KOLGU-4560 file (N, C-alpha, C; in nm, 3 decimals, padded with zeros to 5 digits):
<recs>
<n_xx: 00.139 n_yy: -03.340 n_zz: 02.712 ca_xx: 00.045 ca_yy: -03.278 ca_zz: 02.803 c_xx: -00.025 c_yy: -03.387 c_zz: 02.882 mol: A seq: 1 type: MET>
<n_xx: -00.061 n_yy: -03.352 n_zz: 03.006 ca_xx: -00.140 ca_yy: -03.447 ca_zz: 03.082 c_xx: -00.284 c_yy: -03.443 c_zz: 03.029 mol: A seq: 2 type: ASP>
<n_xx: -00.369 n_yy: -03.520 n_zz: 03.086 ca_xx: -00.506 ca_yy: -03.529 ca_zz: 03.034 c_xx: -00.604 c_yy: -03.442 c_zz: 03.115 mol: A seq: 3 type: ARG>
<n_xx: -00.554 n_yy: -03.330 n_zz: 03.162 ca_xx: -00.642 ca_yy: -03.236 ca_zz: 03.231 c_xx: -00.750 c_yy: -03.190 c_zz: 03.132 mol: A seq: 4 type: ALA>
<n_xx: -00.866 n_yy: -03.162 n_zz: 03.186 ca_xx: -00.979 ca_yy: -03.126 ca_zz: 03.100 c_xx: -00.947 c_yy: -03.010 c_zz: 03.006 mol: A seq: 5 type: ALA>
<n_xx: -00.870 n_yy: -02.912 n_zz: 03.054 ca_xx: -00.840 ca_yy: -02.796 ca_zz: 02.970 c_xx: -00.737 c_yy: -02.829 c_zz: 02.862 mol: A seq: 6 type: TRP>
<n_xx: -00.668 n_yy: -02.942 n_zz: 02.872 ca_xx: -00.576 ca_yy: -02.984 ca_zz: 02.766 c_xx: -00.645 c_yy: -03.070 c_zz: 02.662 mol: A seq: 7 type: HIS>
<n_xx: -00.753 n_yy: -03.136 n_zz: 02.702 ca_xx: -00.819 ca_yy: -03.231 ca_zz: 02.612 c_xx: -00.950 c_yy: -03.179 c_zz: 02.554 mol: A seq: 8 type: ALA>
<n_xx: -00.988 n_yy: -03.060 n_zz: 02.590 ca_xx: -01.114 ca_yy: -03.006 ca_zz: 02.543 c_xx: -01.111 c_yy: -02.977 c_zz: 02.394 mol: A seq: 9 type: THR>
<n_xx: -01.224 n_yy: -02.993 n_zz: 02.331 ca_xx: -01.233 ca_yy: -02.962 ca_zz: 02.188 c_xx: -01.231 c_yy: -02.810 c_zz: 02.165 mol: A seq: 10 type: SER>
<n_xx: -01.246 n_yy: -02.732 n_zz: 02.272 ca_xx: -01.243 ca_yy: -02.586 ca_zz: 02.261 c_xx: -01.100 c_yy: -02.531 c_zz: 02.254 mol: A seq: 11 type: LYS>
<n_xx: -01.002 n_yy: -02.616 n_zz: 02.282 ca_xx: -00.863 ca_yy: -02.573 ca_zz: 02.276 c_xx: -00.823 c_yy: -02.549 c_zz: 02.131 mol: A seq: 12 type: LEU>
<n_xx: -00.774 n_yy: -02.430 n_zz: 02.104 ca_xx: -00.728 ca_yy: -02.397 ca_zz: 01.969 c_xx: -00.576 c_yy: -02.416 c_zz: 01.967 mol: A seq: 13 type: VAL>
<n_xx: -00.534 n_yy: -02.518 n_zz: 01.894 ca_xx: -00.391 ca_yy: -02.552 ca_zz: 01.889 c_xx: -00.332 c_yy: -02.495 c_zz: 01.760 mol: A seq: 14 type: MET>
<n_xx: -00.222 n_yy: -02.423 n_zz: 01.769 ca_xx: -00.157 ca_yy: -02.372 ca_zz: 01.647 c_xx: -00.119 c_yy: -02.490 c_zz: 01.556 mol: A seq: 15 type: PRO>
<n_xx: -00.120 n_yy: -02.468 n_zz: 01.428 ca_xx: -00.094 ca_yy: -02.576 ca_zz: 01.332 c_xx: 00.049 c_yy: -02.628 c_zz: 01.336 mol: A seq: 16 type: THR>
<n_xx: 00.141 n_yy: -02.549 n_zz: 01.392 ca_xx: 00.280 ca_yy: -02.594 ca_zz: 01.397 c_xx: 00.314 c_yy: -02.668 c_zz: 01.527 mol: A seq: 17 type: ASN>
<n_xx: 00.212 n_yy: -02.699 n_zz: 01.608 ca_xx: 00.232 ca_yy: -02.773 ca_zz: 01.733 c_xx: 00.149 c_yy: -02.900 c_zz: 01.729 mol: A seq: 18 type: ILE>
<n_xx: 00.215 n_yy: -03.011 n_zz: 01.759 ca_xx: 00.145 ca_yy: -03.139 ca_zz: 01.766 c_xx: 00.142 c_yy: -03.183 c_zz: 01.912 mol: A seq: 19 type: THR>
<n_xx: 00.025 n_yy: -03.178 n_zz: 01.974 ca_xx: 00.019 ca_yy: -03.218 ca_zz: 02.114 c_xx: 00.033 c_yy: -03.370 c_zz: 02.129 mol: A seq: 20 type: PRO>
<n_xx: 00.102 n_yy: -03.411 n_zz: 02.232 ca_xx: 00.114 ca_yy: -03.553 ca_zz: 02.265 c_xx: 00.061 c_yy: -03.568 c_zz: 02.406 mol: A seq: 21 type: ILE>
<n_xx: -00.049 n_yy: -03.639 n_zz: 02.421 ca_xx: -00.109 ca_yy: -03.657 ca_zz: 02.552 c_xx: -00.041 c_yy: -03.774 c_zz: 02.623 mol: A seq: 22 type: LEU>
<n_xx: -00.012 n_yy: -03.754 n_zz: 02.750 ca_xx: 00.045 ca_yy: -03.861 ca_zz: 02.830 c_xx: -00.059 c_yy: -03.970 c_zz: 02.851 mol: A seq: 23 type: LEU>
<n_xx: -00.017 n_yy: -04.094 n_zz: 02.861 ca_xx: -00.113 ca_yy: -04.201 ca_zz: 02.890 c_xx: -00.177 c_yy: -04.179 c_zz: 03.027 mol: A seq: 24 type: PRO>
<n_xx: -00.298 n_yy: -04.225 n_zz: 03.043 ca_xx: -00.364 ca_yy: -04.216 ca_zz: 03.173 c_xx: -00.288 c_yy: -04.296 c_zz: 03.276 mol: A seq: 25 type: SER>
<n_xx: -00.288 n_yy: -04.246 n_zz: 03.397 ca_xx: -00.225 ca_yy: -04.314 ca_zz: 03.510 c_xx: -00.078 c_yy: -04.347 c_zz: 03.485 mol: A seq: 26 type: ARG>
<n_xx: -00.003 n_yy: -04.251 n_zz: 03.437 ca_xx: 00.140 ca_yy: -04.270 ca_zz: 03.413 c_xx: 00.218 c_yy: -04.154 c_zz: 03.474 mol: A seq: 27 type: ALA>
<n_xx: 00.213 n_yy: -04.139 n_zz: 03.608 ca_xx: 00.278 ca_yy: -04.023 ca_zz: 03.670 c_xx: 00.428 c_yy: -04.018 c_zz: 03.647 mol: A seq: 28 type: PRO>
<n_xx: 00.490 n_yy: -04.134 n_zz: 03.619 ca_xx: 00.635 ca_yy: -04.134 ca_zz: 03.596 c_xx: 00.673 c_yy: -04.059 c_zz: 03.469 mol: A seq: 29 type: GLU>
<n_xx: 00.576 n_yy: -04.036 n_zz: 03.380 ca_xx: 00.604 ca_yy: -03.962 ca_zz: 03.257 c_xx: 00.586 c_yy: -03.812 c_zz: 03.274 mol: A seq: 30 type: LEU>
<n_xx: 00.529 n_yy: -03.771 n_zz: 03.385 ca_xx: 00.505 ca_yy: -03.630 ca_zz: 03.410 c_xx: 00.605 c_yy: -03.582 c_zz: 03.517 mol: A seq: 31 type: ASN>
<n_xx: 00.707 n_yy: -03.506 n_zz: 03.478 ca_xx: 00.810 ca_yy: -03.464 ca_zz: 03.574 c_xx: 00.756 c_yy: -03.391 c_zz: 03.697 mol: A seq: 32 type: PRO>
<n_xx: 00.644 n_yy: -03.321 n_zz: 03.683 ca_xx: 00.589 ca_yy: -03.251 ca_zz: 03.798 c_xx: 00.550 c_yy: -03.350 c_zz: 03.908 mol: A seq: 33 type: VAL>
<n_xx: 00.499 n_yy: -03.466 n_zz: 03.868 ca_xx: 00.465 ca_yy: -03.568 ca_zz: 03.968 c_xx: 00.590 c_yy: -03.610 c_zz: 04.046 mol: A seq: 34 type: GLU>
<n_xx: 00.702 n_yy: -03.619 n_zz: 03.978 ca_xx: 00.826 ca_yy: -03.657 ca_zz: 04.046 c_xx: 00.875 c_yy: -03.548 c_zz: 04.141 mol: A seq: 35 type: ASN>
<n_xx: 00.850 n_yy: -03.423 n_zz: 04.106 ca_xx: 00.885 ca_yy: -03.312 ca_zz: 04.196 c_xx: 00.805 c_yy: -03.324 c_zz: 04.325 mol: A seq: 36 type: ILE>
<n_xx: 00.674 n_yy: -03.351 n_zz: 04.313 ca_xx: 00.591 ca_yy: -03.367 ca_zz: 04.433 c_xx: 00.638 c_yy: -03.486 c_zz: 04.515 mol: A seq: 37 type: TRP>
<n_xx: 00.674 n_yy: -03.597 n_zz: 04.450 ca_xx: 00.725 ca_yy: -03.714 ca_zz: 04.522 c_xx: 00.851 c_yy: -03.677 c_zz: 04.600 mol: A seq: 38 type: GLN>
<n_xx: 00.940 n_yy: -03.603 n_zz: 04.537 ca_xx: 01.064 ca_yy: -03.561 ca_zz: 04.602 c_xx: 01.034 c_yy: -03.474 c_zz: 04.724 mol: A seq: 39 type: TYR>
<n_xx: 00.944 n_yy: -03.378 n_zz: 04.707 ca_xx: 00.909 ca_yy: -03.289 ca_zz: 04.818 c_xx: 00.845 c_yy: -03.366 c_zz: 04.932 mol: A seq: 40 type: MET>
<n_xx: 00.755 n_yy: -03.458 n_zz: 04.900 ca_xx: 00.692 ca_yy: -03.539 ca_zz: 05.004 c_xx: 00.796 c_yy: -03.623 c_zz: 05.078 mol: A seq: 41 type: ARG>
<n_xx: 00.885 n_yy: -03.686 n_zz: 05.003 ca_xx: 00.984 ca_yy: -03.775 ca_zz: 05.063 c_xx: 01.083 c_yy: -03.699 c_zz: 05.152 mol: A seq: 42 type: ALA>
<n_xx: 01.116 n_yy: -03.577 n_zz: 05.115 ca_xx: 01.220 ca_yy: -03.504 ca_zz: 05.185 c_xx: 01.171 c_yy: -03.406 c_zz: 05.291 mol: A seq: 43 type: ASN>
<n_xx: 01.051 n_yy: -03.352 n_zz: 05.275 ca_xx: 01.008 ca_yy: -03.248 ca_zz: 05.368 c_xx: 00.864 c_yy: -03.260 c_zz: 05.419 mol: A seq: 44 type: TRP>
<n_xx: 00.783 n_yy: -03.341 n_zz: 05.356 ca_xx: 00.641 ca_yy: -03.339 ca_zz: 05.391 c_xx: 00.586 c_yy: -03.470 c_zz: 05.448 mol: A seq: 45 type: LEU>
<n_xx: 00.661 n_yy: -03.578 n_zz: 05.440 ca_xx: 00.608 ca_yy: -03.707 ca_zz: 05.485 c_xx: 00.622 c_yy: -03.725 c_zz: 05.635 mol: A seq: 46 type: SER>
<n_xx: 00.543 n_yy: -03.819 n_zz: 05.687 ca_xx: 00.548 ca_yy: -03.857 ca_zz: 05.829 c_xx: 00.528 c_yy: -03.738 c_zz: 05.923 mol: A seq: 47 type: ASN>
<n_xx: 00.434 n_yy: -03.655 n_zz: 05.886 ca_xx: 00.404 ca_yy: -03.538 ca_zz: 05.969 c_xx: 00.254 c_yy: -03.530 c_zz: 05.991 mol: A seq: 48 type: ARG>
<n_xx: 00.217 n_yy: -03.472 n_zz: 06.103 ca_xx: 00.077 ca_yy: -03.445 ca_zz: 06.131 c_xx: 00.064 c_yy: -03.293 c_zz: 06.137 mol: A seq: 49 type: VAL>
<n_xx: -00.032 n_yy: -03.242 n_zz: 06.063 ca_xx: -00.051 ca_yy: -03.097 ca_zz: 06.056 c_xx: -00.170 c_yy: -03.057 c_zz: 06.143 mol: A seq: 50 type: PHE>
<n_xx: -00.154 n_yy: -02.950 n_zz: 06.216 ca_xx: -00.260 ca_yy: -02.904 ca_zz: 06.307 c_xx: -00.381 c_yy: -02.850 c_zz: 06.234 mol: A seq: 51 type: GLU>
<n_xx: -00.356 n_yy: -02.779 n_zz: 06.124 ca_xx: -00.467 ca_yy: -02.718 ca_zz: 06.051 c_xx: -00.421 c_yy: -02.683 c_zz: 05.909 mol: A seq: 52 type: ASN>
<n_xx: -00.511 n_yy: -02.626 n_zz: 05.834 ca_xx: -00.484 ca_yy: -02.590 ca_zz: 05.695 c_xx: -00.364 c_yy: -02.496 c_zz: 05.683 mol: A seq: 53 type: TYR>
<n_xx: -00.357 n_yy: -02.398 n_zz: 05.770 ca_xx: -00.247 ca_yy: -02.301 ca_zz: 05.762 c_xx: -00.111 c_yy: -02.367 c_zz: 05.781 mol: A seq: 54 type: ASP>
<n_xx: -00.102 n_yy: -02.466 n_zz: 05.869 ca_xx: 00.027 ca_yy: -02.534 ca_zz: 05.887 c_xx: 00.062 c_yy: -02.619 c_zz: 05.766 mol: A seq: 55 type: THR>
<n_xx: -00.039 n_yy: -02.669 n_zz: 05.698 ca_xx: -00.014 ca_yy: -02.744 ca_zz: 05.573 c_xx: 00.045 c_yy: -02.650 c_zz: 05.469 mol: A seq: 56 type: ILE>
<n_xx: -00.018 n_yy: -02.535 n_zz: 05.452 ca_xx: 00.030 ca_yy: -02.436 ca_zz: 05.354 c_xx: 00.171 c_yy: -02.389 c_zz: 05.391 mol: A seq: 57 type: ILE>
<n_xx: 00.195 n_yy: -02.366 n_zz: 05.517 ca_xx: 00.327 ca_yy: -02.322 ca_zz: 05.562 c_xx: 00.434 c_yy: -02.429 c_zz: 05.531 mol: A seq: 58 type: GLU>
<n_xx: 00.401 n_yy: -02.554 n_zz: 05.556 ca_xx: 00.496 ca_yy: -02.663 ca_zz: 05.530 c_xx: 00.523 c_yy: -02.678 c_zz: 05.381 mol: A seq: 59 type: ALA>
<n_xx: 00.421 n_yy: -02.664 n_zz: 05.300 ca_xx: 00.439 ca_yy: -02.675 ca_zz: 05.154 c_xx: 00.524 c_yy: -02.559 c_zz: 05.103 mol: A seq: 60 type: ILE>
<n_xx: 00.499 n_yy: -02.439 n_zz: 05.152 ca_xx: 00.580 ca_yy: -02.324 ca_zz: 05.111 c_xx: 00.726 c_yy: -02.342 c_zz: 05.153 mol: A seq: 61 type: CYS>
<n_xx: 00.747 n_yy: -02.394 n_zz: 05.273 ca_xx: 00.883 ca_yy: -02.418 ca_zz: 05.320 c_xx: 00.951 c_yy: -02.525 c_zz: 05.234 mol: A seq: 62 type: GLU>
<n_xx: 00.878 n_yy: -02.631 n_zz: 05.201 ca_xx: 00.934 ca_yy: -02.736 ca_zz: 05.115 c_xx: 00.968 c_yy: -02.680 c_zz: 04.978 mol: A seq: 63 type: ALA>
<n_xx: 00.880 n_yy: -02.598 n_zz: 04.923 ca_xx: 00.904 ca_yy: -02.538 ca_zz: 04.791 c_xx: 01.029 c_yy: -02.449 c_zz: 04.797 mol: A seq: 64 type: TRP>
<n_xx: 01.041 n_yy: -02.368 n_zz: 04.901 ca_xx: 01.158 ca_yy: -02.282 ca_zz: 04.914 c_xx: 01.286 c_yy: -02.363 c_zz: 04.929 mol: A seq: 65 type: ASN>
<n_xx: 01.279 n_yy: -02.475 n_zz: 05.001 ca_xx: 01.395 ca_yy: -02.564 ca_zz: 05.010 c_xx: 01.432 c_yy: -02.617 c_zz: 04.872 mol: A seq: 66 type: ASN>
<n_xx: 01.332 n_yy: -02.656 n_zz: 04.796 ca_xx: 01.357 ca_yy: -02.714 ca_zz: 04.664 c_xx: 01.419 c_yy: -02.613 c_zz: 04.568 mol: A seq: 67 type: LEU>
<n_xx: 01.368 n_yy: -02.491 n_zz: 04.566 ca_xx: 01.423 ca_yy: -02.394 ca_zz: 04.470 c_xx: 01.565 c_yy: -02.352 c_zz: 04.503 mol: A seq: 68 type: ILE>
<n_xx: 01.611 n_yy: -02.385 n_zz: 04.623 ca_xx: 01.750 ca_yy: -02.359 ca_zz: 04.660 c_xx: 01.846 c_yy: -02.461 c_zz: 04.599 mol: A seq: 69 type: GLU>
<n_xx: 01.792 n_yy: -02.569 n_zz: 04.541 ca_xx: 01.877 ca_yy: -02.674 ca_zz: 04.483 c_xx: 01.834 c_yy: -02.700 c_zz: 04.338 mol: A seq: 70 type: ILE>
<n_xx: 01.863 n_yy: -02.603 n_zz: 04.248 ca_xx: 01.818 ca_yy: -02.616 ca_zz: 04.109 c_xx: 01.872 c_yy: -02.739 c_zz: 04.037 mol: A seq: 71 type: PRO>
<n_xx: 01.990 n_yy: -02.785 n_zz: 04.075 ca_xx: 02.043 ca_yy: -02.907 ca_zz: 04.011 c_xx: 01.956 c_yy: -03.028 c_zz: 04.044 mol: A seq: 72 type: ASP>
<n_xx: 01.900 n_yy: -03.029 n_zz: 04.163 ca_xx: 01.810 ca_yy: -03.139 ca_zz: 04.200 c_xx: 01.683 c_yy: -03.133 c_zz: 04.115 mol: A seq: 73 type: ALA>
<n_xx: 01.630 n_yy: -03.013 n_zz: 04.095 ca_xx: 01.510 ca_yy: -02.997 ca_zz: 04.012 c_xx: 01.539 c_yy: -03.048 c_zz: 03.872 mol: A seq: 74 type: ILE>
<n_xx: 01.652 n_yy: -03.009 n_zz: 03.818 ca_xx: 01.689 ca_yy: -03.052 ca_zz: 03.683 c_xx: 01.700 c_yy: -03.204 c_zz: 03.675 mol: A seq: 75 type: LYS>
<n_xx: 01.764 n_yy: -03.265 n_zz: 03.773 ca_xx: 01.782 ca_yy: -03.410 ca_zz: 03.767 c_xx: 01.650 c_yy: -03.484 c_zz: 03.787 mol: A seq: 76 type: SER>
<n_xx: 01.562 n_yy: -03.431 n_zz: 03.870 ca_xx: 01.432 ca_yy: -03.494 ca_zz: 03.893 c_xx: 01.347 c_yy: -03.485 c_zz: 03.767 mol: A seq: 77 type: ILE>
<n_xx: 01.350 n_yy: -03.370 n_zz: 03.702 ca_xx: 01.263 ca_yy: -03.348 ca_zz: 03.587 c_xx: 01.320 c_yy: -03.391 c_zz: 03.453 mol: A seq: 78 type: GLY>
<n_xx: 01.447 n_yy: -03.426 n_zz: 03.449 ca_xx: 01.509 ca_yy: -03.462 ca_zz: 03.321 c_xx: 01.454 c_yy: -03.594 c_zz: 03.268 mol: A seq: 79 type: MET>
<n_xx: 01.426 n_yy: -03.594 n_zz: 03.143 ca_xx: 01.380 ca_yy: -03.715 ca_zz: 03.073 c_xx: 01.470 c_yy: -03.734 c_zz: 02.952 mol: A seq: 80 type: ARG>
<n_xx: 01.561 n_yy: -03.830 n_zz: 02.961 ca_xx: 01.655 ca_yy: -03.853 ca_zz: 02.852 c_xx: 01.584 c_yy: -03.877 c_zz: 02.719 mol: A seq: 81 type: GLU>
<n_xx: 01.473 n_yy: -03.952 n_zz: 02.724 ca_xx: 01.403 ca_yy: -03.985 ca_zz: 02.600 c_xx: 01.347 c_yy: -03.860 c_zz: 02.533 mol: A seq: 82 type: TRP>
<n_xx: 01.328 n_yy: -03.753 n_zz: 02.608 ca_xx: 01.274 ca_yy: -03.630 ca_zz: 02.550 c_xx: 01.381 c_yy: -03.550 c_zz: 02.476 mol: A seq: 83 type: ALA>
<n_xx: 01.506 n_yy: -03.591 n_zz: 02.489 ca_xx: 01.617 ca_yy: -03.517 ca_zz: 02.427 c_xx: 01.691 c_yy: -03.598 c_zz: 02.323 mol: A seq: 84 type: HIS>
<n_xx: 01.632 n_yy: -03.706 n_zz: 02.277 ca_xx: 01.697 ca_yy: -03.790 ca_zz: 02.176 c_xx: 01.720 c_yy: -03.708 c_zz: 02.048 mol: A seq: 85 type: VAL>
<n_xx: 01.842 n_yy: -03.711 n_zz: 02.000 ca_xx: 01.876 ca_yy: -03.640 ca_zz: 01.876 c_xx: 01.903 c_yy: -03.492 c_zz: 01.895 mol: A seq: 86 type: GLY>
<n_xx: 01.894 n_yy: -03.445 n_zz: 02.016 ca_xx: 01.917 ca_yy: -03.303 ca_zz: 02.044 c_xx: 02.062 c_yy: -03.284 c_zz: 02.088 mol: A seq: 87 type: ARG>
<n_xx: 02.131 n_yy: -03.194 n_zz: 02.026 ca_xx: 02.268 ca_yy: -03.166 ca_zz: 02.068 c_xx: 02.268 c_yy: -03.051 c_zz: 02.166 mol: A seq: 88 type: SER>
<n_xx: 02.354 n_yy: -03.060 n_zz: 02.263 ca_xx: 02.363 ca_yy: -02.956 ca_zz: 02.367 c_xx: 02.454 c_yy: -02.844 c_zz: 02.321 mol: A seq: 89 type: GLU>
</recs>
C-alpha cells in the first residue's frame, strides 16, 4: 500500500489474515499506478497547453480511453516480476 493517510491511519481495521506492506516514501517506481500515469503523460498528455479545466478533463478521459484499448500495455506497465516470485502460472 502507498502511504496515503487512509492506509496508514490507526483507525484502519485490518483483518488478521492480511499483512500490509507499506511502500517506502518517495518510491513511485514501486507503485504501478504511478507508471500508468507516466505512460499516459508520455503518450497523450505531454507538451500540450490546455485552454481550461474542461479541456484538461477531456484530454485525460481521451488518454484513459486510449489506454484501456491496449490491455497488454497496461499489464506490461503494471507487472512487477518481484511480486510474483514463487507463483506458478
